[in-house]
N, C-alpha and C positions, 0 to 999 in steps of 0.2 A: 943775398944768400951767402951764408958762411961757407967756408971751404969744406967743412964736414958735411953740410947738407947737400952741396953740389956732388960730393963724392958718393953720398948715400943714394942720391937720385940717379947717378950714373950706374951704380951697381944694380938698382932695382930694374932700370930699363934693360940693362944687359941680361939680367936673369929672365925677364919676360921674353926677350928675343931668343935666348938659348932654349927656353922651354918650348916656345912656339915652333922654333926651327926643328927641335927634336921630335915634337909631335907630328909635324909635317913629314919629317924623314921617315918616322915609323909608319905613317899612313902610306907613303910612297913605296916603302919596302914591302908592306903587306900586299899592295896592289901588284908589285913586281913579282912577288912570290907566286901569286895566282897565275899570272901570265907566264912566268918562266917555267912553271910546272909543265907547260905544254910547249915550251920553246918559242913563245911569241910575245906580243905586247898587247896590253889591255886596250890600247888606243888604235889598234890596227883597223884600217878601213878597207874592206875588200872591193874589188871591181864590181860593176853592176852588169846585169844582163841587159839586152836591148829593151826589155820592157820595164826595167828599173828595179828589179829585186837584187839583193846581194847575190853574187855569183859564187856558188859552192861547187860547181860542176867539176867532175874529174874522177879519177880512180884513186882510191885511198887504201891504206893498210894499217892495221893496228898490231902487226907482228911484234913490234918492239915493246908492247905491253905484256907479252907473255911472262909468266912467272910472278906477277904482282899479286899478292894475296888480297882477297876481298876485304878482310877485316885487319885492324891494327894488330901486328904480332905482339905477343906478350913481352918481348924484349924491349918494346918501346912504350911500355905502360907509363901513363902519365905525361907522355910527350905529344906535342902537336905535329900534325902532318907536315906543315910548312917548315917547322924547325928541323925535322929529320931530313927533309928533302934538301935543305940548305946546308946541312952539316957536312963535315969533311969525311964522315964515314959512309955517306950514301954510295959513293963509287965502290966501296968494298962490299956493301950490301948487294949491289947489282952483280958484282963479280962472283960472289958466293952463290947467288941464284943460278947464274949461268953454269957454274961448275957442277951444281946439283943436277941441272938438266942434262948436261953432257954425261954425267956419271950414270944416268938412267937410260942412256941411249940404247943399250942392248935390249931393253924391254919393248922398244917400238921399231927399231931399225937396225941395219947392219946384218952381219952374217948369222947372228944368233937366232933371229926370228924369220929371216927371209923377207922382211918388210921393206927392204931397200936400204941404201947407204944413208948415213947421217945427213949428207948434204941435200937429201930430198925434203928435209923438214925445215920449217921456218922459225921454230921457237928457240934456236940456239943463238947466243951472242945478242940477246935482246937488250936494247938500250932503254931501260925503263924510265918513265917520266916521273915516277912517284914511289913512295915506300909502301903504300897501300891504297886501295881504291875508294873506300867509303870516305866521303867528305862531310857528311852530316848523318847522324849526330857527330859532334866534335870528338867523341871518344873513339870514333872509328869502328864501332860495333853495330851489328844488326840489332835493332830494337827487340825487346821481348815480345813473345807471342801473347795475344789476348787470351783470357781464360777459355773462350769458345774455340780458338784455334788450337790451344793445347789439348783440349778434349778431342777435337777432330784428329790431331796428330796421333794421340794415343789409340784412337779407334782404328786408324790405318795400320799402325804397328801391330795391333792385336789381330787384325784381319790377315796380315801377312804371316804372322806366327801360326795362326790356326790353319792356314792354307798349307804351310810347310809341314806342320804336324800331321796333316792328313795325307801326306805323300806327294803333294803337288810341288813342282819346281818353278824356277823363274823362266823357263823356256818351254812350258807345256804347249803354248800357242803363240802365234805372232802377236796377239793382243797383250801378252805378258811383257813384251819388250817395249822399250821407250820409243817415243816418236822419232828420236834421233837415230836409234838403231834401225828403225824401219825406213829411214831415208825420207821421212815426211816433212819434218820441221825441227829447227832448234828453238823456235818460238822467239818472242821478244821479251826481254832484252837478250836472250841467249844468242841470237844470231849476230849480235854486235860484239860478243866476247871473243878474244883471241884464242886460237887453237894451234895444233902443231903444224897445220898447213891450211890452205884455203882461206887466207885472211884478207882477201881483196874485196873492196866495196866500190860500187859505181854509183855516183849521184848524178842524175840527169834532171834538168829543170825545164819547165815550159810555163807559159802564162797561166797562173792560178793552179799550178800542180808541181809536185816534186816526186820523182821515182827513185827508189834505192834498190839496187840489186846486190845480192850477196853471193859470193862464190861458193861458200859452203852450203850444201843442200839446195843449191840453185833456187833460192827464194827471191821474191821481189815484193816490194810494197809500193803502192801508188797512193800518194797523200794529197788530197785536195786542199787547196789554200783559199777557196772561194767562199768560205763561210757557210757552205751547204749543210743542211741538217744531217745528223748522224742517223743511220737506220736504227730501228728499235731493237730490243734484246732478242727478238725472234731471229735476227740475222747475226750469228756468231761465227767466229773462226779461230783457228789456232793462233793467228797473228793479230787478232783483234781488228778493230775498225779505227783508222787514224784520221785525224783532222789537224791541219797545221796552220800556223800564222807566223808573221814576222814581228818580232819585238826588236826594233833597231836592226842590227846586223845578225841577230840570232834567229834561227829557225826553231820554233817551238812546236813540238808534235805531241798531241794528247791522244792516247789510244785507250779505247774501252771495248766492250762487247767481246770478251774472250770466251772461248769454249772452256768446259771444265778442265780438259787436259792441256789447254793452252795457257792457263793462268800460271804465272811465275811463282815457283816455290809453294805450290798448293794454296795460292791466294783464293779468296772467294770471288768468283767471276761476276757476281752481282754487285760487288762494291769496289772492285779492283780497277785502278787507273794508273797508267804510266805516263809520265811527262818527260819527254826527251828535249834536250837543248843542243843544237849544233851551232857553235860560235866560232867563226874564223878568227884566228889570232895571229896569223902570218900567211904569206902567200901560199905556203905548202902545208899548213897545219889547221886542224879544226879541234877545238875542245868539245868533246861530247860528254854529256852527263845525262843521267836518268834518275828520276825520283819515283820511288815505288810507294804508292799511296793506297792502302786498304785498311781502313779503321777496324774492320771486323777480324783482321788477321794479325796486324802489328799494332803496338801501343802508340806508335807515331810514324809519320812518313820518314823515309830514309833515302839517301842519295849517294850514288857513286859516279866517278868521273874517270875518263881516260882520254888518250890522244889518238887522233887519226892523222896520218901523214900522207900527203899526196905523193903518188909514185906512179908515173906513167909506164914504168917497166913491169908493173904488176897487173896486166890485163886479166879479166875474169876468164878462167878456163872452164870448159864444160865439167860440171860435177856429175859424172856418170853413175848416179846412184838412184835406185828406185826400189820400191818395197819387195818386188819379186826377184831381186838380184841374188847372186850366190851367197853373199854374206849372211843375209837373214836365213836363207835355206840351210846353210851350214851350221848356224847357231842352233836351229831346231833339230837338224839331223844328228848333231853331236850330242845333244841332250838325250835323244832317243838311244844312241849308242851307249851312253853312260848308264842309262836305265837297264838296258839289256845286259850289260856287263855286270851290274850289281845283282840282277836276278840270277845270273849264271853262277856267281860266286857264292850264293847262299846254299 
């Protein structure tokens, strides 16, 4: 072999090695980004329960996810979530969110409203894990509504407009208020979303079962893992009916059979299903994601993701809220007072 051929052969082999190394590095970086978004590693192996399931038990909080928008903000048009999360500007983004939250403090706490001092609330100084929540579709946007869902939405808006035009308000009856106002439920996945307080979650496991308790609105879900049949549509609830299974170290929970008012974002309860995934990525972190699947409401399924952090200092406190409490009574009585004042002024 001539010197030139040996040199050419060396260059070709070097190029192949470099390209292969770069591809492997890109793959590893992509995997790391997914894991680092929740502060853990994709290869983390959790401890096992005495009966052999991955052990997720403990008290968790998602207070540090406060302030993360559901959809990709317009300022990041054309950018990928992992690129923004890995950018040098991400810390500035989180800082700006916290400054906005603090600037609005007078609206919920402090002397101006009598709702208590700022330190009563949990949504300040949040250490966000990501720039936005939606991970699929890749554009970070909620998919378009189907034609049938658009028609139903227009009908709801027309009904509200007609009601208001006839002199009816949003607090004529307790039934006009949301289930959250009435201290009944935040629903699913609403109960998993961060709020200004009450962000603690307790996961307890037993052979063939997982229970999740939520501090906000004192809710609880009992999720069978035994493969038992799901009740028929005759049995519906605001929280739906859940069945779980293990896929490796990930707890997968599929929930159906929602009541009309329990279906997320006005989804069709007859075709609506949620698929949650609880994946431990570190000793103190779980990556939680939910896929919203309703082909009669959205043109495609969509998924969003957030982080749960184990924190034993966040025990669940009693959420002393019920439908007959003074909050709902005052909402209704205030509406009656406004109506009386309006009549008197005429």
